[in-house]
C-alpha positions in Angstrom: 24.6 9.0 16.5 26.9 7.5 13.9 27.1 7.2 10.1 27.4 4.1 7.9 27.5 3.6 4.2 24.9 1.3 2.5 24.7 -0.4 -0.9 21.0 0.2 -1.6 18.1 2.1 -0.1 14.7 1.6 -1.9 13.1 -1.8 -1.9 11.0 -3.0 -4.9 7.8 -2.0 -3.1 9.0 1.5 -2.6 9.9 1.3 1.1 13.1 2.8 2.5 14.7 3.6 5.8 17.0 6.6 6.1 18.2 5.7 9.6 18.2 2.9 12.1 17.2 3.4 15.7 15.0 6.0 17.4 15.0 8.4 20.3 11.3 8.7 20.9 11.5 6.3 23.8 8.0 4.8 23.3 7.6 2.0 25.9 6.0 -0.4 23.4 8.5 -0.1 20.5 8.5 -3.2 18.4 11.6 -2.0 16.5 13.7 -2.9 19.5 13.0 -6.6 18.8 16.0 -8.8 18.3 14.7 -10.0 15.0 15.7 -6.7 13.4 19.3 -7.4 14.3 20.5 -4.1 15.7 24.2 -4.2 16.1 24.4 -0.9 18.0 22.4 0.7 20.9 18.9 1.5 19.7 19.2 5.2 20.6 22.6 5.6 18.9 21.0 6.6 15.6 22.7 5.1 12.6 22.4 7.5 9.6 22.8 6.2 6.1 25.4 8.8 5.0 25.1 8.0 1.3 21.3 7.9 1.3 20.9 10.9 -1.0 23.3 9.5 -3.6 21.7 6.1 -3.5 18.2 7.4 -3.7 19.0 9.7 -6.6 20.6 6.9 -8.6 17.9 4.3 -7.8 15.1 6.7 -8.7 16.8 7.6 -11.9 16.9 4.0 -12.9 13.3 3.1 -12.0 11.2 2.7 -15.1 7.9 3.2 -13.3 7.1 6.0 -10.8 5.6 4.7 -7.5 5.0 5.9 -4.0 8.2 6.0 -1.9 7.4 5.2 1.8 9.4 5.6 4.9 9.1 5.8 8.7 7.8 2.3 9.6 11.0 1.4 11.4 12.6 4.8 12.1 10.9 8.2 12.2 12.2 10.6 9.6 11.3 13.5 11.8 13.4 12.8 15.0 14.6 16.0 16.5 18.2 15.6 15.4 19.4 18.1 12.9 21.3 15.6 10.8 18.2 13.4 10.5 16.0 16.3 9.6 18.4 17.6 7.0 18.7 14.1 5.5 14.9 13.6 5.4 14.4 16.9 3.6 17.2 16.3 1.1 15.8 12.9 0.2 12.2 14.2 -0.1 13.6 16.9 -2.4 15.0 14.1 -4.6 11.7 12.2 -4.6 10.0 15.4 -5.7 12.6 16.1 -8.4 12.1 12.7 -9.9 8.3 12.9 -9.8 7.7 10.1 -7.4 5.0 10.1 -4.7 5.8 10.2 -1.0 4.2 8.7 2.1 5.9 8.8 5.5 4.9 7.6 9.0 5.7 9.8 12.0 4.7 10.7 15.6 6.4 14.1 15.3 5.0 17.5 14.1 8.4 18.7 12.8 7.3 17.9 9.3 5.5 21.3 9.4 8.9 22.9 9.0 9.0 21.3 5.5 5.5 22.2 4.6 6.7 24.3 1.6 8.3 21.2 0.1 5.5 18.8 1.2 2.9 21.1 -0.4 4.7 20.9 -3.8 4.9 17.1 -3.6 1.2 17.0 -2.7 0.2 19.4 -5.6 2.5 18.0 -8.3 3.2 14.3 -7.4 1.3 12.7 -4.5 1.7 12.8 -0.7 0.1 10.8 2.1 1.1 11.5 5.7 0.7 8.8 8.3 0.5 9.8 11.9 0.4 7.6 15.0 -2.2 8.4 17.8 -2.5 6.2 20.9 -4.2 8.2 23.5 -6.3 11.4 24.0 -4.6 12.0 27.3 -1.5 14.2 26.9 -0.2 13.2 30.4 -0.5 9.5 29.5 1.1 10.2 26.1 4.1 11.7 27.9 4.5 8.4 29.8 4.2 6.0 27.0 5.8 8.2 24.2 8.1 10.4 26.2 10.4 11.7 23.5 7.8 13.0 21.0 5.1 15.7 20.7 1.9 14.9 22.6 -1.4 14.0 21.0 -2.9 17.4 21.1 0.1 18.8 19.1 -0.3 16.1 16.5 -4.0 16.8 16.2 -3.2 20.5 15.7 -0.7 19.6 13.0 -3.4 17.4 11.3 -5.7 20.5 11.2 -3.0 22.3 9.3 -2.7 19.4 6.9 -6.4 19.5 6.4 -6.3 23.2 5.4 -3.8 22.2 2.7 -5.8 19.3 1.5 -3.1 16.9 2.4 -4.5 13.4 3.2 -3.7 11.8 6.6 -3.9 8.2 7.6 -3.8 7.6 11.4 -2.3 4.5 13.0 -4.4 4.0 16.1 -1.9 1.7 17.7 -1.0 0.2 20.0 -3.9 0.0 22.5 -2.2 -1.3 25.6 -4.2 -3.5 28.0 -4.8 -1.8 31.4 -3.3 1.5 30.1 -5.2 3.0 27.2 -7.8 0.4 26.4 -10.8 2.3 27.6 -13.8 2.8 25.4 -13.7 6.5 26.3 -10.2 6.8 24.9 -11.1 5.1 21.6 -14.2 7.3 21.3 -12.2 10.5 21.9 -9.5 9.6 19.3 -12.0 8.6 16.7 -14.0 11.9 17.2 -10.8 14.0 16.9 -9.8 12.1 13.7 -13.2 12.7 12.2 -13.1 16.4 13.1 -9.8 16.9 11.3 -10.8 15.0 8.2 -8.7 11.9 8.5 -8.9 9.8 5.4 -8.5 6.5 7.1 -7.5 4.7 10.3 -5.3 1.6 10.6 -6.4 -0.5 13.5 -5.0 -3.9 14.4 -7.3 -4.3 17.4 -6.7 -3.5 21.1 -3.4 -5.1 22.0 0.3 -5.3 21.0 2.9 -7.8 20.0 5.8 -8.6 22.3 8.8 -10.3 20.8 12.2 -11.1 22.3 13.9 -7.8 22.9 11.0 -5.4 22.9 9.2 -7.5 25.7 12.2 -7.0 28.0 12.2 -3.3 27.3 8.5 -2.9 27.7 8.5 -4.7 31.1 11.3 -2.5 32.3 9.4 0.5 31.3 6.2 -0.7 33.1 8.2 -1.1 36.3 9.4 2.5 36.0 6.3 4.2 34.7 3.4 2.1 36.0 4.7 0.4 39.2 3.1 -3.0 39.7 1.7 -3.3 36.2 4.5 -5.6 35.0 3.3 -8.3 37.5 -0.2 -7.9 36.1 1.0 -8.4 32.6 3.1 -11.4 33.5 0.2 -13.1 35.2 -2.3 -12.2 32.5 -0.2 -12.9 29.4 3.0 -14.8 30.4 5.3 -14.8 27.4 2.6 -14.6 24.7 3.6 -12.9 21.4 0.1 -11.4 20.9 -1.2 -9.5 24.0 -4.9 -8.5 23.8 -7.2 -6.4 25.8 -10.0 -8.0 27.9 -12.3 -5.4 26.1 -11.3 -6.4 22.6 -14.7 -7.4 21.4 -16.3 -4.2 22.6 -13.6 -2.0 21.3 -13.4 -3.7 17.9 -17.1 -3.4 17.4 -17.2 0.3 18.4 -14.3 1.0 16.0 -16.0 -0.6 13.1 -19.4 0.9 13.8 -17.9 4.4 14.1 -15.7 4.3 11.0 -18.5 2.9 8.9 -21.1 5.4 10.1 -18.6 8.3 9.6 -17.3 7.0 6.2 -13.7 6.7 7.3 -11.6 4.0 5.6 -10.7 1.2 8.1 -10.2 -1.9 5.9 -6.4 -2.6 5.8 -6.3 -3.6 2.1 -8.3 -0.5 1.1 -6.0 1.8 3.1 -2.7 0.3 1.9 -4.0 0.4 -1.7 -4.8 4.0 -1.1 -1.3 4.8 0.2 0.4 2.9 -2.6 -1.7 4.3 -5.4 0.2 6.6 -7.8 -1.1 8.1 -11.1 2.0 8.5 -13.1 0.0 10.2 -15.9 -0.8 13.1 -13.5 2.9 13.9 -13.1 3.6 13.5 -16.8 0.8 16.0 -17.6 2.1 18.5 -15.1 5.6 18.4 -16.4 4.3 19.4 -19.9 3.4 22.8 -18.5 
C-alpha cells in the first residue's frame, strides 16, 4: 500500500476511484489489463491521499446534484483499514452535499457503514451493486479467493432488502468450462429474486481477455484448474472475447427468467436507474 496525491477525482458523469489496485485476487480481473497503465504492482494498493479534500471541493462547485459512482475499477470495501476509512469519509462528504451514491463491490464490509448508508438512502439516494458469479462457495473461493463467498453476499443482500435499499447484481463473468452451467445460472437468478434484487447486469456467458489480464488468468488456471489453460488456448487462442459453448441456451434462460419475474435486465434501463437522481427530493428534505 502506498499514497499518492491527485489533481481531481470526480469525472463529469459522476464516476470516481478512491484507490488503484485490488487484493481480492479474482482470477479473471480485467483491471489488470495493460491498457489501464498501472505503474505499480496491482496488489500494492495506491490510495488517493487527498481524496476527501478533492471530493469536498468538487462537490461544492457542482451546480447540479447527481449520483456519485465508485467501485468499477477498485473495490471501496477492500479489507484494508486505510481504504475502509477513506471510503466512509468520502461517503460522508457525498451525504453532506446531498448527492446520491452508488458503489460496486464483492465485499460485505459495507454493512459496517449501514448507519451512514441508511441515511444516504433515506435522504439522498443509494444504489448498491454487488457481483455474483457462482452459487458454489467452494468454487467462489477458487475464482475470487480474497473476498467473502457468495452465500455471505446473499445474506448481506437480505439485510439490504430489510432496509429497502435497492441492489443491482452484476452476474459476471460466466467462465467457460468453470461456471457456465445452466444449474449455476438458475441458482443465482433464484437467489437474486428471493432477496428482491432490482435488476441484473448480464453481458452474456463469457469474459474478455486483454493483454495483461490474459496472462494472469492463464497462470491462475494452471494453479487452480490444472489442465484447463490448454483447453482455453485450444478453444479460444488469443481472442479478446471468450464465449461459452452454451451461450445461446444461457442467454435465453436469463432473458426468460428475468422477464417472467419482472427483474430489470436491459442495460440501458439499469444504468438509467443507477444514474437517476431527483434533486428536488433532497431540496425538500433540507427544508425540514
